[in-house]
C-alpha positions as CSV (number, residue, x, y, z in Angstrom):
1,X,23.3,33.6,21.1
2,X,24.4,30.0,21.7
3,X,21.1,29.2,23.3
4,X,19.1,30.6,20.3
5,X,21.3,28.6,17.9
6,X,20.8,25.4,19.9
7,X,17.0,26.0,20.0
8,X,16.9,26.5,16.2
9,X,18.8,23.4,15.5
10,X,16.6,21.3,17.9
11,X,13.4,22.7,16.2
12,X,14.8,21.8,12.7
13,X,15.6,18.2,13.8
14,X,12.2,17.8,15.4
15,X,10.5,19.0,12.2
16,X,12.2,16.3,10.0
17,X,9.7,13.7,8.9
18,X,10.2,10.3,10.4
19,X,9.9,7.1,8.3
20,X,6.6,5.3,8.1
21,X,6.8,1.8,9.5
22,X,4.6,-0.7,7.7
23,X,4.0,-4.3,8.9
24,X,2.6,-7.2,6.9
25,X,-1.0,-8.1,7.8
26,X,-1.1,-11.9,7.8
27,X,-4.4,-13.0,6.3
28,X,-5.5,-16.7,6.4
29,X,-6.1,-19.0,3.5
30,X,-5.3,-18.5,-0.2
31,X,-3.7,-15.1,-0.9
32,X,-6.5,-13.9,-3.2
33,X,-7.7,-10.8,-1.4
34,X,-9.2,-7.5,-2.5
35,X,-10.2,-4.5,-0.4
36,X,-13.8,-4.5,1.1
37,X,-16.1,-1.5,0.8
38,X,-14.8,-0.3,4.1
39,X,-11.6,0.7,2.2
40,X,-12.7,1.2,-1.4
41,X,-13.7,3.6,-2.7
42,X,-14.0,5.9,0.3
43,X,-10.5,5.5,1.6
44,X,-8.6,4.8,-1.6
45,X,-6.0,7.4,-2.3
46,X,-4.8,6.0,-5.7
47,X,-4.1,2.8,-7.5
48,X,-0.9,1.7,-9.3
49,X,-0.8,-1.0,-11.9
50,X,1.6,-2.8,-14.2
51,X,1.6,-5.7,-16.6
52,X,2.9,-8.8,-14.9
53,X,5.9,-8.9,-17.1
54,X,7.1,-5.6,-15.7
55,X,7.6,-7.0,-12.1
56,X,8.2,-10.1,-10.2
57,X,6.0,-10.6,-7.1
58,X,8.9,-9.4,-4.9
59,X,9.7,-6.3,-6.9
60,X,6.1,-5.2,-7.2
61,X,5.6,-5.6,-3.4
62,X,8.7,-3.5,-2.9
63,X,7.4,-0.8,-5.2
64,X,4.0,-0.8,-3.6
65,X,5.4,-0.4,-0.1
66,X,7.7,2.4,-1.4
67,X,4.8,4.2,-3.0
68,X,2.8,4.0,0.3
69,X,5.7,5.3,2.4
70,X,6.0,8.2,0.0
71,X,2.3,9.1,0.2
72,X,1.8,11.0,3.4
73,X,-1.8,9.9,3.9
74,X,-1.2,6.3,3.1
75,X,-1.8,3.9,6.0
76,X,-2.3,0.6,4.2
77,X,-1.3,-0.9,0.9
78,X,-2.9,-4.0,-0.7
79,X,-1.4,-5.5,-3.8
80,X,-2.4,-8.5,-5.9
81,X,-2.1,-10.0,-9.3
82,X,-5.3,-9.9,-11.3
83,X,-5.6,-12.7,-13.9
84,X,-7.3,-10.3,-16.5
85,X,-8.0,-6.6,-16.3
86,X,-10.4,-4.4,-18.2
87,X,-8.8,-1.5,-16.4
88,X,-5.4,-1.6,-18.1
89,X,-6.3,-1.2,-21.8
90,X,-8.7,-4.2,-21.7
91,X,-5.7,-6.5,-21.1
92,X,-6.3,-10.2,-21.4
93,X,-2.9,-10.5,-19.6
94,X,-2.3,-10.6,-15.8
95,X,-1.8,-7.2,-14.2
96,X,-0.3,-6.2,-10.8
97,X,-2.5,-3.8,-8.8
98,X,-1.8,-2.0,-5.6
99,X,-4.3,0.2,-3.7
100,X,-2.9,2.9,-1.5
101,X,-5.4,3.4,1.3
102,X,-5.7,6.3,3.8
103,X,-7.3,6.5,7.3
104,X,-7.1,4.2,10.2
105,X,-5.0,1.0,10.4
106,X,-6.6,-1.8,8.3
107,X,-7.6,-5.1,9.9
108,X,-8.4,-8.5,8.5
109,X,-12.1,-7.5,8.3
110,X,-11.3,-5.0,5.6
111,X,-10.5,-7.6,3.0
112,X,-12.3,-10.4,1.1
113,X,-11.3,-13.3,-1.2
114,X,-11.8,-12.5,-4.8
115,X,-11.9,-14.8,-7.8
116,X,-9.2,-14.1,-10.4
117,X,-6.9,-12.6,-7.8
118,X,-3.6,-14.2,-6.7
119,X,-0.4,-13.4,-4.8
120,X,-2.0,-10.7,-2.6
121,X,-0.2,-8.9,0.1
122,X,-1.3,-6.3,2.7
123,X,0.9,-3.9,4.7
124,X,-0.5,-1.5,7.2
125,X,0.9,1.1,9.6
126,X,2.3,-0.1,12.9
127,X,0.6,2.0,15.6
């Protein structure tokens, strides 16, 4: 009886999900990156966005990482500030975007510089 109880407890502990560990991918030059076609649209899980006034750079980064960690299939998140966006109600105002990306760990070759983009950040799984 005690052996069965111990086995059940061990199985439950082993089944608990472990936290996802994301590390920042350091990209050279100005931080004005967007995902390449190697990531978008094929590996894009979803995108989140908010007017710039809703977040600071630090709080949007924190939210983007939180969203990726909560999304089981997310392996990479790229966030950036877009100067103008036709996506968010045709906004002439800056908009924060974060792409949640699935699949293999992203590398520096998965991103490119993009005009009108600023304050980009990339976090990917630590394998």
